[in-house]
C-alpha positions as CSV (number, residue, x, y, z in Angstrom):
1,M,-30.2,-19.9,-12.6
2,A,-26.8,-19.2,-14.2
3,S,-23.7,-20.6,-12.4
4,K,-21.1,-18.2,-13.7
5,Y,-19.2,-18.1,-10.3
6,L,-20.3,-21.5,-8.9
7,D,-18.5,-23.3,-11.6
8,K,-15.2,-21.6,-11.2
9,L,-13.7,-24.4,-9.1
10,R,-15.2,-27.3,-10.9
11,G,-12.5,-29.7,-11.8
12,K,-9.7,-27.5,-10.2
13,S,-7.0,-28.8,-7.9
14,V,-7.1,-27.1,-4.5
15,V,-4.6,-27.7,-1.7
16,V,-5.5,-26.5,1.7
17,V,-2.6,-26.5,4.2
18,G,-4.1,-26.5,7.7
19,G,-7.2,-27.9,6.1
20,T,-8.2,-30.3,8.8
21,S,-10.0,-27.8,11.3
22,G,-11.5,-24.4,11.6
23,V,-11.3,-22.0,8.5
24,G,-9.1,-24.5,6.7
25,F,-11.5,-27.3,6.9
26,A,-14.4,-25.0,5.9
27,T,-12.4,-23.9,2.8
28,A,-11.7,-27.5,1.9
29,E,-15.4,-28.4,2.3
30,A,-16.6,-25.4,0.3
31,S,-14.1,-26.2,-2.5
32,L,-15.3,-29.7,-2.5
33,E,-19.0,-28.6,-2.8
34,L,-18.1,-26.5,-5.7
35,G,-16.6,-29.3,-7.7
36,A,-12.9,-29.1,-6.9
37,N,-10.4,-31.9,-6.3
38,V,-9.3,-31.3,-2.8
39,V,-6.1,-32.1,-0.8
40,V,-6.0,-31.3,2.9
41,V,-2.5,-31.0,4.6
42,S,-1.9,-31.0,8.3
43,R,0.9,-31.8,10.8
44,T,-0.4,-35.2,12.1
45,Q,-1.8,-38.3,10.4
46,D,-4.6,-38.5,12.9
47,S,-5.9,-35.0,11.9
48,V,-5.6,-35.8,8.3
49,T,-7.4,-39.1,8.5
50,K,-10.2,-37.6,10.6
51,A,-10.7,-34.7,8.2
52,V,-10.8,-36.9,5.1
53,R,-13.3,-39.2,6.7
54,R,-15.6,-36.3,7.6
55,L,-15.5,-34.9,4.1
56,Q,-16.0,-38.3,2.5
57,T,-18.9,-39.0,4.9
58,S,-20.6,-35.7,4.2
59,H,-19.9,-35.8,0.5
60,P,-20.0,-39.4,-0.5
61,A,-20.5,-38.7,-4.2
62,A,-17.2,-36.7,-4.2
63,A,-15.2,-39.2,-2.0
64,A,-12.7,-39.9,-4.9
65,S,-11.9,-36.1,-5.1
66,I,-10.6,-35.9,-1.5
67,R,-7.0,-36.8,-0.4
68,G,-5.0,-35.9,2.6
69,H,-1.2,-35.7,3.4
70,V,0.9,-35.0,6.4
71,C,3.3,-32.1,6.4
72,D,4.5,-29.6,9.0
73,I,5.4,-26.4,7.2
74,S,6.9,-24.9,10.4
75,S,9.6,-27.6,10.7
76,E,13.3,-27.1,9.7
77,Q,12.8,-29.6,6.8
78,A,9.6,-27.8,5.6
79,E,10.8,-27.1,2.1
80,A,11.7,-30.7,1.4
81,D,8.5,-32.0,3.0
82,V,6.3,-29.5,1.1
83,A,7.9,-30.6,-2.1
84,K,7.2,-34.2,-1.4
85,V,3.6,-33.4,-0.8
86,F,3.3,-31.5,-4.1
87,D,5.1,-34.2,-6.0
88,L,2.5,-36.7,-4.7
89,V,-0.4,-34.3,-5.5
90,T,0.7,-33.4,-9.0
91,G,2.4,-36.7,-10.1
92,N,5.8,-35.1,-10.0
93,G,4.5,-31.9,-11.7
94,A,2.5,-33.5,-14.5
95,N,-0.8,-32.2,-13.2
96,P,-0.4,-28.7,-12.0
97,V,-2.3,-27.3,-8.9
98,D,-4.7,-24.4,-9.4
99,H,-5.1,-23.0,-5.9
100,V,-3.1,-23.3,-2.7
101,V,-4.6,-22.0,0.7
102,S,-2.7,-21.8,3.9
103,T,-4.5,-21.5,7.2
104,A,-1.8,-23.3,9.0
105,G,-0.5,-21.9,12.3
106,S,-2.2,-20.6,15.5
107,V,-1.4,-17.8,17.9
108,P,-0.6,-19.2,21.3
109,N,-0.9,-17.0,24.4
110,P,0.4,-13.6,23.7
111,L,4.1,-13.0,24.3
112,T,4.7,-9.8,26.1
113,L,7.5,-7.6,25.0
114,A,9.2,-7.8,28.4
115,G,9.0,-11.6,28.6
116,A,9.9,-12.5,25.0
117,T,13.2,-14.3,24.2
118,P,15.0,-14.7,20.9
119,G,13.9,-18.4,21.0
120,D,10.3,-17.3,21.3
121,L,10.7,-15.1,18.3
122,V,12.3,-17.8,16.2
123,A,9.5,-20.3,17.2
124,A,6.8,-17.8,16.4
125,S,8.3,-16.8,13.1
126,S,8.6,-20.4,12.0
127,H,5.0,-21.0,13.0
128,L,3.4,-18.2,11.3
129,F,5.7,-16.7,8.7
130,I,8.6,-18.9,7.5
131,G,6.3,-21.8,6.9
132,D,4.1,-19.8,4.5
133,L,7.2,-18.4,2.8
134,M,8.6,-21.9,2.1
135,L,5.1,-23.1,1.0
136,A,4.9,-20.3,-1.6
137,K,8.5,-20.9,-2.7
138,V,7.7,-24.6,-3.4
139,A,4.1,-24.2,-4.6
140,A,5.3,-21.7,-7.3
141,R,6.9,-24.7,-9.1
142,Y,3.7,-26.8,-9.1
143,L,1.0,-24.1,-9.8
144,R,-0.5,-23.7,-13.2
145,P,1.2,-20.5,-14.4
146,A,-1.9,-18.4,-15.1
147,Y,-3.9,-15.6,-13.7
148,T,-6.6,-18.1,-12.7
149,S,-4.2,-19.7,-10.2
150,S,-3.8,-18.4,-6.7
151,I,-2.0,-18.7,-3.4
152,T,-4.1,-17.5,-0.4
153,L,-2.5,-16.9,2.9
154,T,-4.3,-16.0,6.2
155,G,-3.4,-13.4,8.8
156,G,-5.3,-11.7,11.6
157,A,-7.0,-8.4,12.2
158,G,-4.8,-7.9,15.2
159,T,-2.0,-7.0,12.8
160,Y,-3.7,-3.8,12.0
161,K,-5.3,-3.0,15.3
162,P,-3.3,-5.0,17.8
163,P,-4.7,-5.4,21.3
164,P,-2.4,-4.7,24.3
165,G,0.3,-7.3,24.8
166,W,0.6,-8.3,21.1
167,P,3.6,-6.5,19.7
168,L,5.3,-9.6,18.6
169,W,2.4,-11.2,16.9
170,A,1.4,-7.9,15.3
171,G,4.9,-7.6,14.0
172,I,4.9,-11.1,12.5
173,G,1.5,-10.3,11.0
174,G,2.9,-7.1,9.4
175,A,5.8,-9.2,7.9
176,K,3.3,-11.6,6.4
177,D,1.3,-8.7,4.9
178,S,4.5,-7.4,3.2
179,L,5.4,-10.8,2.1
180,T,2.1,-11.3,0.4
181,R,2.5,-8.0,-1.5
182,S,5.9,-9.0,-2.6
183,L,4.9,-12.5,-3.6
184,A,2.1,-11.1,-5.8
185,L,4.8,-9.3,-7.8
186,E,7.3,-12.2,-7.8
187,L,4.9,-15.0,-8.8
188,K,2.7,-13.2,-11.3
189,P,0.6,-14.1,-13.2
190,V,-0.3,-16.3,-10.3
191,R,-2.4,-14.2,-7.8
192,V,-1.3,-14.0,-4.2
193,N,-3.7,-12.7,-1.5
194,L,-4.0,-12.5,2.2
195,V,-7.2,-12.9,4.1
196,S,-7.2,-11.2,7.4
197,L,-9.4,-13.1,9.9
198,G,-11.2,-11.3,12.7
199,T,-11.2,-12.5,16.3
200,I,-14.0,-14.7,17.6
């Protein structure tokens, strides 16, 4: 059977931010199975260590193709920290990255419009929007400048059909949607897309 699509990631460099659990881990695992060199990034060393160990255990033949680094893209020093990770991953830019995926961030309990404070908005934006913006800004310097390279962000279906009590999260999701469209123009030929995840 031909492997026209199955070989597209073979030998490629894939960085998954938020890659130690959930959709991020599944993305890292799938990329590894398709022959990519995978780097998982998460906020804590414990999460990174466990994820790398799981991947190496389930894919022993590809153990050398798996690395992990610690970085919190929602922190105030996110830009500098992200740059440090990409310097390590690429050998200070000598070996460009092919794909960057961000599944980082989670939606805590809904913030009601009546109960939200400016501090809540700043924290939520840092968690779900600003981090991805800084990630894209830095990653652009390390990505291979070609249409075959990509940045993939994740959002939620609640952005487009928000349930009651979610005006703030839906607003941030809408901002990320617009950010993605703008980044696609700004960073071409690198492709930038947003995957909108449904609720489970």
